N, CA and C of each residue as an Amber inpcrd file, in Angstrom:
protein
   258
 -13.0390000  -8.1280000 -16.3240000 -13.5510000  -7.2550000 -15.2410000
 -14.5340000  -8.0850000 -14.2150000 -14.2750000  -7.8250000 -12.8410000
 -15.4800000  -8.4040000 -12.0040000 -16.5830000  -7.4560000 -11.8980000
 -17.5240000  -7.8970000 -11.4070000 -18.8900000  -7.3040000 -11.4920000
 -18.8260000  -6.0970000 -10.4720000 -19.4400000  -5.0590000 -10.6240000
 -19.2670000  -3.9440000  -9.6620000 -20.5020000  -3.7750000  -8.7810000
 -20.2330000  -3.2400000  -7.4550000 -21.4390000  -3.1720000  -6.5880000
 -21.7060000  -1.1990000  -6.4590000 -22.8580000  -1.0720000  -6.2390000
 -23.1940000   0.3580000  -6.0100000 -23.3000000   0.5860000  -4.6120000
 -22.3980000   1.6950000  -4.3990000 -22.4800000   2.4960000  -3.0830000
 -22.6470000   3.6480000  -2.7960000 -23.5510000   4.4230000  -1.7990000
 -23.4540000   5.8440000  -1.8430000 -22.4640000   6.1840000  -0.7090000
 -21.6080000   7.1110000  -1.1040000 -20.6020000   7.9160000  -0.1470000
 -20.7690000   9.3470000  -0.0170000 -20.8290000   9.6060000   1.2060000
 -21.0710000  11.0110000   1.5040000 -19.5780000  11.7300000   1.9460000
 -19.1100000  12.5370000   1.1640000 -18.0220000  13.2740000   1.3600000
 -18.1910000  14.7930000   2.1280000 -17.2340000  15.2610000   2.9060000
 -17.1730000  16.4490000   3.4240000 -17.0650000  17.2350000   2.1690000
 -17.6430000  18.5530000   2.3210000 -17.6840000  19.3580000   0.9970000
 -16.3860000  19.8780000   0.6000000 -15.2880000  20.0040000   1.5200000
 -13.9480000  20.3480000   0.7360000 -13.2810000  19.2140000   0.1000000
 -13.3620000  17.8110000   0.7970000 -12.8830000  16.8840000   0.0550000
 -13.6790000  16.6830000  -1.1570000 -15.0630000  16.8260000  -1.2830000
 -15.6450000  16.6240000  -2.7960000 -15.0300000  17.5950000  -3.6510000
 -14.9100000  19.0480000  -3.4770000 -14.4190000  19.8780000  -4.3870000
 -13.0670000  19.4740000  -4.6210000 -12.2310000  19.1180000  -3.9320000
 -10.9900000  18.6440000  -4.0950000 -10.9940000  17.4420000  -5.2320000
 -11.8490000  16.5400000  -4.8840000 -12.0600000  15.3390000  -5.7620000
 -12.0700000  15.8450000  -7.0560000 -13.3970000  16.6460000  -7.2510000
 -13.9450000  17.1000000  -8.5770000 -12.6350000  17.8300000  -9.3790000
 -11.9690000  18.4930000  -8.6860000 -10.6330000  19.3640000  -9.2100000
  -9.7400000  18.4100000  -9.6930000  -9.3310000  17.5070000  -8.9290000
  -8.4960000  16.4000000  -9.4220000  -9.0460000  15.7690000 -10.4730000
 -10.1560000  14.9690000 -10.2250000 -11.0380000  14.6380000 -11.7360000
 -10.8240000  15.4570000 -13.0390000 -11.1310000  16.6780000 -12.8120000
 -10.7970000  17.5860000 -14.0410000  -9.3690000  17.4870000 -14.5560000
  -8.8180000  17.7670000 -13.9850000  -7.1320000  17.8610000 -14.0400000
  -6.6280000  16.7030000 -14.5870000  -7.1190000  15.4090000 -14.0700000
  -6.4690000  14.2950000 -14.6400000  -7.3170000  13.4740000 -15.7860000
  -8.5360000  14.1210000 -16.1170000  -9.4120000  13.6570000 -17.2820000
 -10.0910000  12.4200000 -16.7660000 -10.1820000  12.1920000 -15.5220000
 -10.9970000  11.0270000 -15.0230000 -11.9950000  11.2680000 -14.2380000
 -13.1340000  10.0010000 -14.1240000 -14.2180000  10.6590000 -13.2820000
 -13.9070000  10.4190000 -11.8360000 -14.6910000  10.9320000 -11.1220000
 -14.4180000  10.9600000  -9.5140000 -14.6800000   9.7770000  -9.2130000
 -15.6140000   8.8510000  -9.8080000 -15.8740000   7.4940000  -9.3360000
 -14.5210000   6.5290000  -9.5720000 -14.0540000   6.8460000 -10.6070000
 -12.8610000   5.8940000 -11.0670000 -11.5890000   6.2510000 -10.0490000
 -11.6910000   7.5600000  -9.8030000 -10.3920000   7.7620000  -8.5080000
 -11.0080000   7.2490000  -7.4420000 -12.0790000   7.1320000  -6.8000000
 -12.4700000   6.5630000  -5.5150000 -12.2910000   5.1150000  -5.6510000
 -12.4350000   4.5790000  -6.7950000 -12.2430000   3.0820000  -6.9980000
 -10.8770000   2.6640000  -6.5390000  -9.8140000   3.4680000  -7.5470000
  -8.5680000   3.2580000  -7.3090000  -8.0560000   3.5550000  -5.9200000
  -8.5960000   4.5700000  -5.2240000  -8.1210000   4.8570000  -3.7310000
  -8.6420000   3.8820000  -3.0480000  -9.5930000   3.0240000  -3.2000000
 -10.2100000   2.1220000  -2.2320000  -9.3280000   0.7940000  -2.3630000
  -9.1770000   0.5090000  -3.9690000  -8.5030000  -0.7430000  -4.1770000
  -6.9330000  -0.6240000  -3.4060000  -6.4420000   0.6360000  -3.6660000
  -5.0360000   0.7940000  -3.2150000  -4.9890000   0.5010000  -1.5540000
  -5.8530000   1.0540000  -1.0960000  -6.3390000   0.8870000   0.4010000
  -6.3600000  -0.4770000   0.8990000  -7.0440000  -1.1740000   0.1120000
  -7.3410000  -2.7120000   0.5620000  -5.9230000  -3.3740000   0.3110000
  -5.2970000  -3.1670000  -0.8020000  -3.9510000  -3.8500000  -1.0550000
  -3.1460000  -3.5530000   0.1100000  -2.9410000  -2.3750000   0.3230000
  -1.8700000  -2.2370000   1.4410000  -2.2850000  -2.7510000   2.8230000
  -3.7210000  -2.8440000   3.2690000  -4.0990000  -3.5830000   4.2290000
  -3.6310000  -4.9160000   4.1710000  -4.1000000  -5.5550000   3.2050000
  -3.5550000  -7.0200000   2.9920000  -2.2270000  -7.1780000   2.9700000
  -1.4520000  -6.5650000   2.4620000   0.1850000  -6.6270000   2.6030000
   0.5670000  -6.4530000   3.9490000   0.1210000  -5.4860000   4.7810000
   0.4970000  -5.0550000   6.1230000  -0.0330000  -6.3870000   7.0920000
  -0.8810000  -6.8900000   6.7360000  -1.4460000  -8.0590000   7.4370000
  -0.4030000  -9.3810000   7.2550000   0.1880000  -9.1930000   6.0490000
   1.1220000 -10.5750000   5.4690000   2.4480000 -10.3250000   6.2820000
   2.7500000  -9.0540000   6.4990000   4.2440000  -9.0670000   7.4320000
   4.2260000  -8.6500000   8.7400000   3.2160000  -8.7300000   9.3400000
   3.0890000  -8.3810000  10.5830000   4.2070000  -9.2060000  11.4630000
   4.4360000 -10.4050000  11.3270000   5.2490000 -11.1870000  11.8370000
   6.7920000 -11.3820000  11.4040000   7.1700000 -10.1250000  10.8190000
   8.7140000  -9.9640000  10.1190000   9.5030000 -10.2270000  11.1550000
  10.5240000 -10.9470000  11.1170000  11.5030000 -11.1820000  12.1510000
  11.2620000 -12.2470000  13.1420000  10.1210000 -12.9380000  12.9590000
   9.7780000 -13.7040000  14.1520000  10.4190000 -15.2530000  13.9860000
  10.9980000 -15.6950000  12.8810000  11.3440000 -16.8110000  12.6920000
  13.0350000 -16.6480000  11.9090000  13.3630000 -18.0890000  11.5310000
  14.7730000 -17.7710000  10.8600000  14.5020000 -17.5470000   9.4920000
  15.2610000 -16.5100000   9.2510000  14.9630000 -16.0150000   7.7490000
  16.3430000 -16.2610000   6.9620000  17.4290000 -16.4870000   7.5980000
  18.5880000 -16.7370000   6.8820000  19.3280000 -15.4630000   6.4800000
  18.6390000 -14.1980000   6.9150000  19.1660000 -12.9650000   6.6000000
  19.7000000 -12.5660000   8.1530000  21.1000000 -12.0320000   8.1200000
  21.5280000 -11.5660000   9.4310000  21.5830000  -9.9510000   9.3360000
  20.8050000  -9.3210000   8.4430000  20.6000000  -8.0260000   8.4520000
  18.9040000  -7.5430000   8.4600000  18.1690000  -8.5250000   8.8430000
  16.8460000  -8.5530000   9.1140000  16.4000000  -7.2550000   9.9490000
  16.8810000  -7.2830000  11.0650000  16.3600000  -6.3290000  12.0490000
  16.8270000  -4.9130000  11.6310000  18.2020000  -4.7540000  11.0710000
  18.7170000  -3.6950000  10.6560000  17.7320000  -3.1040000   9.2660000
  17.1930000  -3.8410000   8.4520000  16.6280000  -3.3910000   7.2550000
  15.2560000  -3.7180000   7.3560000  14.4820000  -3.8630000   8.4270000
  13.1360000  -4.2170000   8.5820000  12.2060000  -3.2370000   7.5630000
  12.3450000  -1.8710000   7.9930000  11.6570000  -1.0780000   7.2200000
  11.5420000  -0.9910000   5.9350000  13.0570000  -1.1580000   5.3860000
  13.3730000  -1.1600000   3.6710000  12.7870000  -2.5220000   3.2120000
  12.7480000  -3.6090000   3.9590000  12.2190000  -4.6840000   3.4620000
  10.8120000  -4.8500000   3.2200000  10.1700000  -4.2680000   4.5440000
   8.7840000  -4.1630000   4.4040000   8.1170000  -3.2270000   3.3160000
   8.8860000  -2.4430000   2.7960000   8.3890000  -1.3570000   1.9220000
   9.0440000  -1.8450000   0.6320000   9.4780000  -3.0230000   0.5660000
   9.9800000  -3.5280000  -0.6610000  11.2270000  -2.5980000  -1.4460000
  11.8380000  -2.1680000  -0.8160000  12.8280000  -1.1130000  -1.3900000
  14.2830000  -1.6600000  -1.3040000  14.2470000  -3.2520000  -1.6920000
  15.7480000  -3.6170000  -1.7870000  15.7640000  -4.4530000  -3.1680000
  16.9070000  -4.4360000  -3.7210000  17.0570000  -5.0610000  -5.1610000
  17.3300000  -6.5970000  -4.9420000  18.4250000  -6.7790000  -3.9910000
  18.7820000  -8.0880000  -3.8650000  18.9900000  -8.4330000  -2.6020000
  18.8600000  -9.6930000  -2.2130000  19.2500000 -10.0140000  -0.7300000
  20.8270000  -9.6020000  -0.4620000  20.9220000  -9.1610000   0.8020000
  21.9710000  -8.6340000   1.2970000  22.8630000  -9.2520000   2.4320000
  22.7290000 -10.7930000   2.4650000  23.1970000 -11.6270000   3.5850000
  24.4820000 -11.5460000   3.8130000  24.6480000 -11.2900000   4.9340000
  25.9030000 -11.1670000   5.3690000  26.2990000 -12.0110000   6.5130000
  27.5960000 -12.4260000   7.0650000  27.8180000 -13.0390000   8.1290000
  27.9510000 -12.1600000   9.4530000  27.4550000 -12.5050000  10.3920000
  27.2940000 -11.6910000  11.7360000  28.6870000 -11.3930000  12.1760000
  29.0370000 -10.0590000  12.6390000  30.0800000  -9.5920000  13.3560000
  30.2010000  -9.9690000  14.6520000  31.4620000 -10.5950000  15.1030000
  31.3240000 -10.9690000  16.5330000  31.1890000  -9.8000000  17.6540000
């Protein structure tokens, strides 16, 4: 595990109450939930930056523009290459 850095975060009262309720429900500390949420946010941002140029080159896929959202979300199981229709 990497070293942790301390940070003070101020929440809106309603968000703080919801966070505490969820932490009790899940049996986890509020801090662990916040760490997980921040880590997930950072991963999504990094992944989004990597795929900003989808479709800007030759991919070998003829269905790229039709399936762009599906491909970006990783909701495909196998390549679905097909020949273009005239």
